[in-house]
C-alpha positions as a Markdown table, in Angstrom:
| # | Residue | x | y | z |
|---|---|---|---|---|
| 1 | Met | 78.9 | 21.0 | -20.5 |
| 2 | Val | 77.8 | 23.6 | -23.3 |
| 3 | Arg | 77.2 | 20.3 | -25.5 |
| 4 | Gly | 75.0 | 19.0 | -22.7 |
| 5 | Leu | 73.1 | 21.9 | -22.7 |
| 6 | Val | 72.5 | 22.4 | -26.4 |
| 7 | Arg | 71.3 | 18.7 | -26.6 |
| 8 | Thr | 68.7 | 19.5 | -23.9 |
| 9 | Leu | 67.6 | 22.7 | -25.7 |
| 10 | Val | 67.2 | 20.7 | -29.2 |
| 11 | Leu | 65.0 | 17.9 | -27.3 |
| 12 | Ser | 62.9 | 20.6 | -25.6 |
| 13 | Val | 62.3 | 22.2 | -29.1 |
| 14 | Leu | 61.7 | 18.8 | -30.7 |
| 15 | Met | 59.2 | 17.9 | -27.9 |
| 16 | Ser | 57.2 | 21.1 | -28.4 |
| 17 | Ser | 57.1 | 20.6 | -31.8 |
| 18 | Leu | 55.5 | 17.2 | -31.4 |
| 19 | Ala | 53.2 | 18.4 | -28.7 |
| 20 | Ala | 52.0 | 21.1 | -30.7 |
| 21 | Ala | 51.5 | 18.9 | -34.0 |
| 22 | Ala | 49.9 | 16.2 | -31.6 |
| 23 | Ala | 47.3 | 19.2 | -30.2 |
| 24 | Pro | 43.9 | 19.5 | -32.0 |
| 25 | Ala | 43.2 | 22.8 | -33.9 |
| 26 | Pro | 41.6 | 25.5 | -31.5 |
| 27 | Glu | 38.8 | 26.0 | -33.7 |
| 28 | Gly | 35.3 | 24.3 | -33.0 |
| 29 | Glu | 36.9 | 22.8 | -29.7 |
| 30 | Val | 34.1 | 24.1 | -27.3 |
| 31 | Pro | 31.5 | 21.3 | -27.2 |
| 32 | Pro | 27.7 | 22.5 | -28.3 |
| 33 | Pro | 25.5 | 23.6 | -25.5 |
| 34 | Leu | 23.4 | 21.1 | -23.4 |
| 35 | Thr | 19.7 | 20.7 | -24.0 |
| 36 | Arg | 17.8 | 20.0 | -20.8 |
| 37 | Pro | 14.8 | 17.7 | -21.3 |
| 38 | Ala | 11.4 | 19.0 | -21.1 |
| 39 | Pro | 9.2 | 18.1 | -17.7 |
| 40 | Asp | 7.6 | 15.0 | -18.4 |
| 41 | Gly | 4.0 | 16.0 | -17.3 |
| 42 | Pro | 2.1 | 18.8 | -15.5 |
| 43 | Val | 3.0 | 20.1 | -11.9 |
| 44 | Leu | 2.1 | 18.1 | -9.2 |
| 45 | Ser | 1.8 | 20.5 | -6.1 |
| 46 | Phe | 2.8 | 19.6 | -2.6 |
| 47 | Ala | -0.6 | 19.7 | -1.4 |
| 48 | Asp | -1.8 | 17.4 | -4.5 |
| 49 | Ala | 0.8 | 14.8 | -3.7 |
| 50 | Leu | 0.0 | 14.8 | 0.3 |
| 51 | Ala | -3.8 | 14.4 | -0.9 |
| 52 | Ala | -2.9 | 11.6 | -3.6 |
| 53 | Ala | -0.8 | 9.6 | -0.6 |
| 54 | Lys | -3.8 | 9.3 | 1.7 |
| 55 | Val | -5.8 | 7.9 | -0.9 |
| 56 | Gln | -3.2 | 5.5 | -2.9 |
| 57 | Ala | -0.7 | 4.4 | -0.2 |
| 58 | Pro | -0.7 | 0.7 | 0.2 |
| 59 | Asp | 0.8 | 0.9 | 3.7 |
| 60 | Leu | -2.4 | 3.1 | 4.5 |
| 61 | Lys | -4.9 | 0.8 | 2.3 |
| 62 | Val | -3.5 | -1.7 | 4.9 |
| 63 | Ala | -4.1 | 0.2 | 8.3 |
| 64 | Arg | -7.6 | 1.2 | 6.9 |
| 65 | Glu | -8.3 | -2.6 | 6.5 |
| 66 | Arg | -7.0 | -3.4 | 9.9 |
| 67 | Tyr | -9.4 | -0.7 | 11.3 |
| 68 | Val | -12.1 | -2.3 | 9.2 |
| 69 | Gln | -11.2 | -5.7 | 11.2 |
| 70 | Ser | -11.4 | -4.0 | 14.4 |
| 71 | Gln | -15.1 | -2.7 | 13.8 |
| 72 | Asp | -16.1 | -6.4 | 13.0 |
| 73 | Ala | -14.3 | -7.6 | 16.0 |
| 74 | Leu | -16.3 | -5.0 | 18.1 |
| 75 | Ser | -19.4 | -6.4 | 16.2 |
| 76 | Lys | -18.9 | -9.7 | 17.2 |
| 77 | Ala | -18.2 | -8.8 | 20.8 |
| 78 | Tyr | -21.8 | -7.4 | 20.9 |
| 79 | Arg | -23.2 | -10.3 | 19.0 |
| 80 | Ala | -22.4 | -12.3 | 22.2 |
| 81 | Phe | -25.1 | -10.6 | 23.8 |
| 82 | His | -27.8 | -11.9 | 21.4 |
| 83 | Pro | -29.5 | -15.1 | 21.6 |
| 84 | Ile | -28.9 | -17.9 | 19.3 |
| 85 | Leu | -31.6 | -19.6 | 16.9 |
| 86 | Ser | -31.0 | -22.8 | 15.1 |
| 87 | Ala | -33.4 | -25.1 | 13.5 |
| 88 | Gly | -32.9 | -28.8 | 12.2 |
| 89 | Ala | -34.8 | -31.5 | 10.5 |
| 90 | Asn | -34.4 | -35.4 | 9.8 |
| 91 | Tyr | -35.8 | -38.0 | 7.6 |
| 92 | Thr | -35.4 | -41.6 | 8.7 |
| 93 | Arg | -36.5 | -44.5 | 6.7 |
| 94 | Asn | -37.3 | -47.6 | 8.9 |
| 95 | Ser | -37.8 | -51.2 | 8.0 |
| 96 | Thr | -41.0 | -51.4 | 9.8 |
| 97 | Asp | -43.4 | -49.3 | 11.8 |
| 98 | Ala | -44.6 | -49.6 | 15.3 |
| 99 | Ser | -48.0 | -49.1 | 16.8 |
| 100 | Phe | -50.6 | -50.6 | 19.5 |
| 101 | Gln | -54.1 | -50.2 | 20.9 |
| 102 | Val | -54.7 | -48.1 | 23.9 |
| 103 | Gly | -58.5 | -47.7 | 25.0 |
| 104 | Gly | -59.6 | -48.3 | 21.5 |
| 105 | Gln | -56.7 | -46.2 | 19.7 |
| 106 | Thr | -53.9 | -46.8 | 17.8 |
| 107 | Val | -50.9 | -45.4 | 19.1 |
| 108 | Thr | -47.9 | -45.0 | 16.5 |
| 109 | Thr | -44.4 | -45.1 | 18.0 |
| 110 | Gln | -42.8 | -45.5 | 14.9 |
| 111 | Glu | -43.7 | -44.4 | 11.4 |
| 112 | Leu | -42.1 | -46.4 | 8.5 |
| 113 | Asn | -40.9 | -42.9 | 7.1 |
| 114 | Ala | -40.0 | -40.9 | 10.1 |
| 115 | Leu | -39.8 | -37.0 | 9.9 |
| 116 | Ser | -38.8 | -34.7 | 13.0 |
| 117 | Ala | -37.8 | -31.3 | 13.2 |
| 118 | Asn | -36.9 | -28.8 | 15.8 |
| 119 | Leu | -36.2 | -24.9 | 16.8 |
| 120 | Thr | -33.9 | -24.3 | 19.4 |
| 121 | Gly | -33.2 | -21.1 | 21.1 |
| 122 | Thr | -30.2 | -20.1 | 23.5 |
| 123 | Trp | -29.4 | -16.9 | 25.2 |
| 124 | Ser | -26.9 | -16.6 | 27.9 |
| 125 | Val | -28.8 | -14.5 | 30.7 |
| 126 | Phe | -25.3 | -13.8 | 32.5 |
| 127 | Asp | -21.7 | -14.5 | 31.7 |
| 128 | Tyr | -19.5 | -11.7 | 33.1 |
| 129 | Arg | -16.7 | -12.6 | 30.7 |
| 130 | Arg | -18.6 | -10.6 | 27.9 |
| 131 | Tyr | -18.0 | -7.3 | 29.7 |
| 132 | Pro | -14.3 | -7.3 | 29.5 |
| 133 | Ala | -14.2 | -8.7 | 26.1 |
| 134 | Leu | -16.8 | -5.9 | 24.8 |
| 135 | Asp | -14.7 | -3.3 | 26.4 |
| 136 | Asn | -11.5 | -4.9 | 25.0 |
| 137 | Ala | -12.9 | -4.7 | 21.4 |
| 138 | Lys | -13.8 | -1.4 | 21.9 |
| 139 | Asp | -10.1 | -0.4 | 23.0 |
| 140 | Gln | -8.7 | -2.4 | 20.2 |
| 141 | Gln | -10.8 | -0.7 | 17.7 |
| 142 | Glu | -9.5 | 2.8 | 19.0 |
| 143 | Val | -6.0 | 1.4 | 19.3 |
| 144 | Ala | -6.4 | 0.5 | 15.4 |
| 145 | Arg | -7.8 | 4.0 | 14.5 |
| 146 | Leu | -4.6 | 5.5 | 16.2 |
| 147 | Ser | -2.2 | 3.0 | 14.5 |
| 148 | Glu | -3.9 | 4.3 | 11.2 |
| 149 | Thr | -3.2 | 8.0 | 12.3 |
| 150 | Gln | 0.3 | 7.2 | 13.5 |
| 151 | Leu | 1.1 | 5.5 | 10.4 |
| 152 | Arg | -0.4 | 8.0 | 8.0 |
| 153 | Arg | 1.5 | 10.9 | 9.7 |
| 154 | Glu | 4.7 | 9.1 | 9.5 |
| 155 | Leu | 3.8 | 8.3 | 5.7 |
| 156 | Leu | 3.1 | 11.8 | 4.7 |
| 157 | Leu | 6.3 | 13.3 | 6.7 |
| 158 | Asn | 8.1 | 10.9 | 4.2 |
| 159 | Val | 6.1 | 11.9 | 1.2 |
| 160 | Ala | 6.7 | 15.7 | 2.1 |
| 161 | Ala | 10.6 | 15.2 | 3.1 |
| 162 | Thr | 10.7 | 13.6 | -0.5 |
| 163 | Tyr | 8.6 | 16.1 | -2.4 |
| 164 | Leu | 11.2 | 18.9 | -1.1 |
| 165 | Leu | 14.1 | 16.7 | -2.0 |
| 166 | Ala | 12.5 | 16.5 | -5.5 |
| 167 | Thr | 12.3 | 20.3 | -5.4 |
| 168 | Gln | 15.8 | 21.1 | -4.4 |
| 169 | Thr | 17.5 | 18.8 | -6.7 |
| 170 | Lys | 15.4 | 20.1 | -9.3 |
| 171 | Lys | 16.9 | 23.5 | -8.5 |
| 172 | Leu | 20.6 | 22.0 | -8.1 |
| 173 | Ala | 19.9 | 21.0 | -11.7 |
| 174 | Asp | 19.0 | 24.6 | -12.5 |
| 175 | Ala | 22.1 | 25.8 | -11.0 |
| 176 | Ala | 24.2 | 23.0 | -13.0 |
| 177 | Tyr | 22.8 | 23.9 | -16.0 |
| 178 | Ala | 23.4 | 27.5 | -15.3 |
| 179 | Leu | 27.2 | 26.8 | -14.3 |
| 180 | Ser | 27.4 | 24.8 | -17.9 |
| 181 | Asp | 26.3 | 27.6 | -20.0 |
| 182 | Ser | 28.9 | 30.1 | -18.0 |
| 183 | Arg | 31.6 | 27.6 | -18.4 |
| 184 | Arg | 30.9 | 27.4 | -21.8 |
| 185 | Asn | 31.0 | 31.0 | -22.6 |
| 186 | Ser | 34.0 | 31.4 | -20.7 |
| 187 | Ala | 35.7 | 28.7 | -22.9 |
| 188 | Arg | 34.5 | 30.6 | -25.8 |
| 189 | Gln | 36.0 | 33.7 | -24.6 |
| 190 | Ala | 39.3 | 31.7 | -23.8 |
| 191 | Leu | 39.4 | 30.3 | -27.4 |
| 192 | Ala | 39.1 | 33.4 | -28.9 |
| 193 | Arg | 42.1 | 34.9 | -26.9 |
| 194 | Phe | 44.3 | 31.8 | -27.9 |
| 195 | Ser | 43.4 | 32.3 | -31.2 |
| 196 | Ala | 44.6 | 36.2 | -30.9 |
| 197 | Gly | 47.6 | 34.8 | -29.2 |
| 198 | Val | 47.2 | 36.4 | -25.8 |
| 199 | Leu | 45.9 | 33.2 | -24.2 |
| 200 | Gln | 48.3 | 30.1 | -23.5 |
| 201 | Arg | 47.1 | 26.8 | -24.3 |
| 202 | Ala | 47.1 | 25.6 | -20.9 |
| 203 | Ala | 44.4 | 28.0 | -19.9 |
| 204 | Leu | 42.5 | 26.8 | -22.8 |
| 205 | Val | 42.6 | 23.6 | -21.8 |
| 206 | Arg | 41.5 | 24.5 | -18.4 |
| 207 | Ala | 38.6 | 26.3 | -19.8 |
| 208 | Gln | 37.6 | 23.1 | -22.0 |
| 209 | Leu | 37.9 | 21.0 | -18.8 |
| 210 | Asp | 35.8 | 23.1 | -16.9 |
| 211 | Val | 33.0 | 22.9 | -19.6 |
| 212 | Val | 33.2 | 18.9 | -19.8 |
| 213 | Gln | 32.9 | 18.7 | -15.9 |
| 214 | Ala | 30.3 | 21.1 | -15.8 |
| 215 | Asp | 28.1 | 19.5 | -18.6 |
| 216 | Gly | 28.7 | 16.0 | -16.6 |
| 217 | Gln | 27.5 | 17.6 | -13.0 |
| 218 | Ala | 24.3 | 19.2 | -14.9 |
| 219 | Gln | 23.4 | 15.8 | -16.3 |
| 220 | Lys | 24.2 | 14.2 | -12.9 |
| 221 | Ser | 21.9 | 16.7 | -11.4 |
| 222 | Tyr | 19.4 | 16.0 | -13.8 |
| 223 | Phe | 19.4 | 12.1 | -13.1 |
| 224 | Asp | 19.3 | 12.9 | -9.5 |
| 225 | Ser | 16.1 | 15.3 | -9.7 |
| 226 | Glu | 14.5 | 12.3 | -11.7 |
| 227 | Ser | 15.6 | 9.8 | -9.1 |
| 228 | Ala | 13.8 | 12.0 | -6.4 |
| 229 | Lys | 10.8 | 12.1 | -8.7 |
| 230 | Ser | 10.9 | 8.4 | -8.8 |
| 231 | Gln | 11.1 | 7.9 | -4.9 |
| 232 | Leu | 8.1 | 10.3 | -4.7 |
| 233 | Ala | 6.0 | 8.1 | -7.5 |
| 234 | Thr | 6.7 | 4.9 | -5.2 |
| 235 | Leu | 5.3 | 6.4 | -2.3 |
| 236 | Leu | 2.2 | 7.8 | -4.1 |
| 237 | Asn | 1.8 | 4.2 | -5.7 |
| 238 | Arg | 2.3 | 5.7 | -9.3 |
| 239 | Arg | 3.9 | 3.3 | -12.1 |
| 240 | Asp | 5.3 | 6.6 | -13.5 |
| 241 | Ala | 7.1 | 9.8 | -12.9 |
| 242 | Ala | 5.3 | 11.7 | -15.4 |
| 243 | Phe | 5.1 | 15.2 | -13.7 |
| 244 | Asp | 7.0 | 18.1 | -12.5 |
| 245 | Val | 7.4 | 19.3 | -8.8 |
| 246 | Ala | 7.2 | 22.8 | -7.5 |
| 247 | Glu | 8.3 | 24.5 | -4.3 |
| 248 | Pro | 5.3 | 25.0 | -2.0 |
| 249 | Ala | 4.0 | 28.3 | -1.8 |
| 250 | Gln | 4.3 | 28.5 | 1.9 |
| 251 | Pro | 7.4 | 26.9 | 3.6 |
| 252 | Pro | 6.5 | 24.3 | 6.5 |
| 253 | Pro | 5.8 | 26.1 | 9.8 |
| 254 | Glu | 8.3 | 26.2 | 12.4 |
| 255 | Leu | 7.1 | 25.5 | 15.8 |
| 256 | Gln | 8.3 | 27.7 | 18.8 |
| 257 | Gly | 8.3 | 26.9 | 22.3 |
| 258 | Glu | 9.9 | 25.5 | 25.2 |
| 259 | Phe | 10.9 | 22.1 | 25.6 |
| 260 | Asn | 8.8 | 21.0 | 28.7 |
| 261 | Glu | 5.7 | 23.1 | 26.8 |
| 262 | Leu | 6.2 | 21.0 | 23.6 |
| 263 | Leu | 6.9 | 17.6 | 25.3 |
| 264 | Gln | 3.4 | 18.3 | 27.2 |
| 265 | Lys | 1.7 | 18.8 | 23.8 |
| 266 | Ala | 3.3 | 15.8 | 22.6 |
| 267 | Leu | 2.4 | 13.5 | 25.3 |
| 268 | Asn | -1.3 | 14.8 | 24.7 |
| 269 | Glu | -1.3 | 14.5 | 21.0 |
| 270 | Arg | 0.9 | 11.8 | 19.9 |
| 271 | Pro | -1.2 | 8.8 | 19.1 |
| 272 | Glu | 1.4 | 6.3 | 20.4 |
| 273 | Ile | 0.9 | 7.7 | 23.9 |
| 274 | Ala | -2.8 | 7.3 | 23.6 |
| 275 | Ser | -2.4 | 3.5 | 22.2 |
| 276 | Ala | 0.0 | 2.8 | 24.9 |
| 277 | Lys | -2.6 | 4.0 | 27.6 |
| 278 | Leu | -5.3 | 1.6 | 26.0 |
| 279 | Asn | -3.1 | -1.4 | 26.0 |
| 280 | Glu | -2.5 | -0.7 | 29.2 |
| 281 | Gln | -6.4 | -0.9 | 29.9 |
| 282 | Ile | -6.3 | -4.1 | 27.9 |
| 283 | Ala | -3.7 | -5.7 | 29.9 |
| 284 | Ala | -5.6 | -4.7 | 33.1 |
| 285 | Arg | -8.6 | -6.5 | 31.8 |
| 286 | Val | -7.0 | -9.7 | 31.6 |
| 287 | Ala | -7.4 | -10.3 | 35.4 |
| 288 | Thr | -10.7 | -9.0 | 35.0 |
| 289 | Asp | -11.7 | -12.0 | 32.6 |
| 290 | Ala | -9.7 | -14.3 | 35.0 |
| 291 | Trp | -11.8 | -13.3 | 38.0 |
| 292 | Ala | -15.0 | -13.8 | 35.9 |
| 293 | Gln | -14.4 | -17.1 | 35.5 |
| 294 | Phe | -14.8 | -17.7 | 39.0 |
| 295 | Leu | -18.7 | -16.5 | 38.7 |
| 296 | Pro | -21.7 | -18.6 | 37.6 |
| 297 | Lys | -23.2 | -18.8 | 34.1 |
| 298 | Leu | -27.1 | -18.5 | 33.6 |
| 299 | Asp | -28.3 | -19.7 | 30.4 |
| 300 | Leu | -32.1 | -19.8 | 29.2 |
| 301 | Arg | -32.8 | -22.5 | 26.5 |
| 302 | Gly | -35.9 | -23.1 | 24.6 |
| 303 | Gln | -37.1 | -26.1 | 22.0 |
| 304 | Ala | -39.7 | -26.7 | 19.9 |
| 305 | Asn | -40.0 | -30.3 | 18.3 |
| 306 | Tyr | -41.9 | -31.9 | 15.7 |
| 307 | Gln | -42.4 | -35.9 | 14.7 |
| 308 | Asn | -44.9 | -37.4 | 12.6 |
| 309 | Ala | -44.9 | -40.3 | 14.9 |
| 310 | Ala | -47.5 | -38.8 | 17.8 |
| 311 | Gly | -46.2 | -41.4 | 20.3 |
| 312 | Leu | -47.8 | -41.9 | 23.9 |
| 313 | Ser | -48.4 | -38.2 | 24.2 |
| 314 | Gly | -50.8 | -38.2 | 21.2 |
| 315 | Ser | -49.2 | -34.7 | 19.8 |
| 316 | Ser | -46.8 | -34.4 | 17.2 |
| 317 | Thr | -45.3 | -31.2 | 18.5 |
| 318 | Thr | -43.5 | -30.6 | 22.1 |
| 319 | Trp | -41.8 | -27.8 | 23.4 |
| 320 | Ala | -39.5 | -27.3 | 26.3 |
| 321 | Leu | -37.7 | -24.2 | 28.2 |
| 322 | Thr | -34.9 | -24.9 | 30.5 |
| 323 | Leu | -33.1 | -22.5 | 32.8 |
| 324 | Ala | -29.6 | -23.7 | 33.6 |
| 325 | Leu | -27.1 | -22.6 | 36.2 |
| 326 | Thr | -23.4 | -23.4 | 35.8 |
| 327 | Val | -21.1 | -22.9 | 38.8 |
| 328 | Pro | -17.6 | -23.4 | 38.0 |
| 329 | Leu | -15.5 | -25.5 | 40.9 |
| 330 | Tyr | -12.3 | -26.5 | 39.3 |
| 331 | Asp | -10.6 | -25.9 | 36.1 |
| 332 | Gly | -7.3 | -27.3 | 37.1 |
| 333 | Gly | -5.9 | -24.0 | 38.1 |
| 334 | Phe | -6.3 | -22.5 | 34.9 |
| 335 | Arg | -7.7 | -19.3 | 36.4 |
| 336 | Tyr | -4.9 | -18.8 | 38.7 |
| 337 | Val | -2.4 | -19.2 | 36.1 |
| 338 | Gln | -4.3 | -16.4 | 33.9 |
| 339 | Leu | -4.0 | -13.9 | 37.2 |
| 340 | Lys | -0.4 | -14.3 | 37.2 |
| 341 | Asp | -0.2 | -13.8 | 33.6 |
| 342 | Ala | -2.5 | -10.9 | 34.0 |
| 343 | Glu | 0.3 | -9.1 | 36.3 |
| 344 | Ser | 3.0 | -9.8 | 34.2 |
| 345 | Gln | 1.1 | -8.3 | 30.9 |
| 346 | Lys | 0.5 | -5.3 | 33.0 |
| 347 | Arg | 3.5 | -4.5 | 34.0 |
| 348 | Gln | 4.7 | -4.8 | 30.3 |
| 349 | Ala | 2.3 | -2.7 | 29.1 |
| 350 | Lys | 3.4 | 0.1 | 31.7 |
| 351 | Ala | 6.8 | -0.7 | 30.7 |
| 352 | Gln | 5.9 | 0.0 | 27.0 |
| 353 | Thr | 4.4 | 3.1 | 27.7 |
| 354 | Glu | 7.3 | 4.3 | 29.8 |
| 355 | Ser | 9.5 | 3.3 | 27.1 |
| 356 | Gln | 7.2 | 5.3 | 24.6 |
| 357 | Val | 7.3 | 8.5 | 26.6 |
| 358 | Ala | 11.1 | 8.3 | 26.4 |
| 359 | Lys | 11.3 | 8.0 | 22.9 |
| 360 | Ile | 8.9 | 10.6 | 22.5 |
| 361 | Glu | 11.2 | 12.9 | 24.6 |
| 362 | Asp | 14.4 | 12.1 | 22.9 |
| 363 | Glu | 12.9 | 12.5 | 19.4 |
| 364 | Leu | 11.5 | 16.1 | 20.4 |
| 365 | Arg | 14.6 | 17.2 | 22.0 |
| 366 | Arg | 16.9 | 16.1 | 18.8 |
| 367 | Gly | 14.2 | 17.6 | 16.5 |
| 368 | Gln | 14.7 | 20.9 | 18.4 |
| 369 | Leu | 18.5 | 20.3 | 18.2 |
| 370 | Asp | 18.4 | 19.4 | 14.6 |
| 371 | Leu | 16.4 | 22.4 | 13.7 |
| 372 | Arg | 18.7 | 24.9 | 15.4 |
| 373 | Ala | 21.5 | 23.4 | 14.0 |
| 374 | Ala | 20.2 | 23.6 | 10.3 |
| 375 | Arg | 19.3 | 27.1 | 10.8 |
| 376 | Val | 22.6 | 28.0 | 12.1 |
| 377 | Gln | 24.2 | 26.2 | 8.7 |
| 378 | Leu | 21.4 | 28.1 | 6.6 |
| 379 | Glu | 22.9 | 31.4 | 7.8 |
| 380 | Thr | 26.2 | 30.0 | 7.1 |
| 381 | Ala | 25.3 | 29.0 | 3.8 |
| 382 | Thr | 23.6 | 32.3 | 3.1 |
| 383 | Lys | 26.7 | 34.1 | 3.7 |
| 384 | Ala | 29.1 | 31.8 | 2.1 |
| 385 | Leu | 26.7 | 32.2 | -1.1 |
| 386 | Gln | 27.1 | 36.0 | -1.1 |
| 387 | Leu | 30.8 | 35.9 | -0.5 |
| 388 | Ala | 31.2 | 33.4 | -3.3 |
| 389 | Gln | 29.0 | 35.6 | -5.4 |
| 390 | Glu | 31.1 | 38.6 | -5.0 |
| 391 | Asn | 34.4 | 36.8 | -5.4 |
| 392 | Asp | 33.3 | 35.4 | -8.7 |
| 393 | Ala | 32.4 | 38.8 | -10.0 |
| 394 | Leu | 35.8 | 40.2 | -8.7 |
| 395 | Val | 38.1 | 37.6 | -10.1 |
| 396 | Arg | 36.1 | 37.5 | -13.8 |
| 397 | Ala | 36.7 | 41.6 | -13.8 |
| 398 | Gln | 40.1 | 40.7 | -12.9 |
| 399 | Phe | 40.4 | 38.2 | -15.9 |
| 400 | Glu | 38.9 | 40.7 | -18.1 |
| 401 | Ala | 41.5 | 43.2 | -16.9 |
| 402 | Gly | 44.2 | 40.5 | -17.7 |
| 403 | Thr | 45.0 | 40.3 | -13.7 |
| 404 | Ser | 43.9 | 36.9 | -12.9 |
| 405 | Thr | 44.2 | 33.3 | -14.7 |
| 406 | Gln | 41.9 | 30.9 | -16.1 |
| 407 | Ile | 42.4 | 28.7 | -13.0 |
| 408 | Glu | 41.4 | 31.5 | -10.5 |
| 409 | Val | 38.2 | 32.0 | -12.6 |
| 410 | Ser | 37.5 | 27.9 | -12.8 |
| 411 | Asp | 38.3 | 27.8 | -8.7 |
| 412 | Ala | 35.6 | 31.0 | -8.3 |
| 413 | Gly | 33.2 | 29.5 | -10.7 |
| 414 | Ala | 33.2 | 26.1 | -8.8 |
| 415 | Ala | 33.2 | 27.9 | -5.4 |
| 416 | Leu | 29.9 | 29.5 | -6.4 |
| 417 | Phe | 28.1 | 26.6 | -7.5 |
| 418 | Gln | 29.3 | 24.4 | -4.3 |
| 419 | Ser | 28.0 | 27.2 | -2.2 |
| 420 | Gln | 24.6 | 27.3 | -4.1 |
| 421 | Ala | 24.3 | 23.5 | -3.6 |
| 422 | Asp | 25.1 | 23.9 | 0.0 |
| 423 | Leu | 22.6 | 26.9 | 0.3 |
| 424 | Leu | 20.0 | 24.4 | -1.2 |
| 425 | Arg | 21.1 | 21.7 | 0.9 |
| 426 | Gln | 20.6 | 23.9 | 4.2 |
| 427 | Lys | 17.2 | 24.9 | 3.1 |
| 428 | Leu | 16.3 | 21.5 | 2.7 |
| 429 | Glu | 17.8 | 20.4 | 6.0 |
| 430 | Val | 15.5 | 23.5 | 7.8 |
| 431 | Gln | 12.4 | 22.3 | 6.1 |
| 432 | Val | 12.7 | 18.9 | 6.8 |
| 433 | Ala | 13.7 | 19.6 | 10.7 |
| 434 | Ser | 10.9 | 21.8 | 11.1 |
| 435 | Leu | 8.4 | 18.7 | 9.6 |
| 436 | Arg | 10.0 | 16.3 | 11.9 |
| 437 | Leu | 9.7 | 18.5 | 15.1 |
| 438 | Ala | 6.1 | 19.3 | 14.1 |
| 439 | Lys | 5.6 | 15.4 | 13.9 |
| 440 | Ala | 7.5 | 14.7 | 17.1 |
| 441 | Val | 4.9 | 17.2 | 18.9 |
| 442 | Gly | 2.2 | 15.6 | 17.1 |
| 443 | Ala | 1.5 | 18.9 | 15.1 |
| 444 | Phe | 1.9 | 17.4 | 11.7 |
| 445 | Asp | -1.2 | 16.0 | 10.6 |
| 446 | Pro | -2.2 | 17.4 | 6.9 |
């Protein structure tokens, strides 16, 4: 048994010797400090980002063109009330001319080179179908304007949220680089203590590991902040992210009020509700258009003609005025089918309005809940950061006094960084939740 213990002791000594020989020398084992890349360009402020999005965002350009097209459609509806004027001319080469004598005068009925021209004007004096078409064009123009407003608010909300994300990831990168510097200082102290023989190699290795991990976290945080800037550049229709971001001077305002009060405001302010009500009116005019097809139409037509062959009248020019009344008697039952379809479209439009009201009510309710939850989490994160700061300071003081280990220092630093990251995330959640609640109420329109 004694022989076995001796063998084990010898093996342990040999393994320790080999490990010591394989381990690198303690000198120079702390990596050099990280150099954070400088900003690629000047600061793009929060207000400037929103202003740029209004001008440069492709989706908003599409919405504006749809509004322009709706204006053109309204102009076409007005043109239906205007008269129509057209002109025409013909030249014909005949094989022979034709004429005869009447009372000593020669009457030409066909010229060898026949020329003719006409000027025709048509005016629909009464066609009731033009009136619902005009009203629909007006409402569709307003729907296009409201759709642009809705899209603009959603886009700007996305831009604002992405900008705030970029500022928070930048702050997180600042904290990560600060942690990297702190870890490096701790590693230098650990190296000095190890060289003085008052610290075990395991504690030095742990300090070096903390530096490597902190450097990796700092670099990752930097790339995350650059990624957020790239997302923002895409929303602004920029082909580069050569700009910096800064936290807005004023945080987004937080709406206060009871649910029913905010809901009523949302139903009055949200463009989706106004569009839904207009679509109900447009659907109702399908029936008006169907009934209008039972009414007669009255058209006025005037025509002036010229022929180089005077003919029996003895005049090369003639004119005529025609007043035509058209009474629709039977169209195969199309109007009755359209009346039936109109009732279905009215029910559909009404159901879509009810659905939109329910969506807004749910969006508002969840917006209030999300904001309350974010505020609670922000308070928790604030308290946690205070405790983490105190814990980090106490552990470092104990480490200086020799009553705590390097592992405890590492854990305290990691807990402090995590608390800083959580606080930044919760601040972002509160800001974004405030913006979403404002958008749900219809108050977000920068």
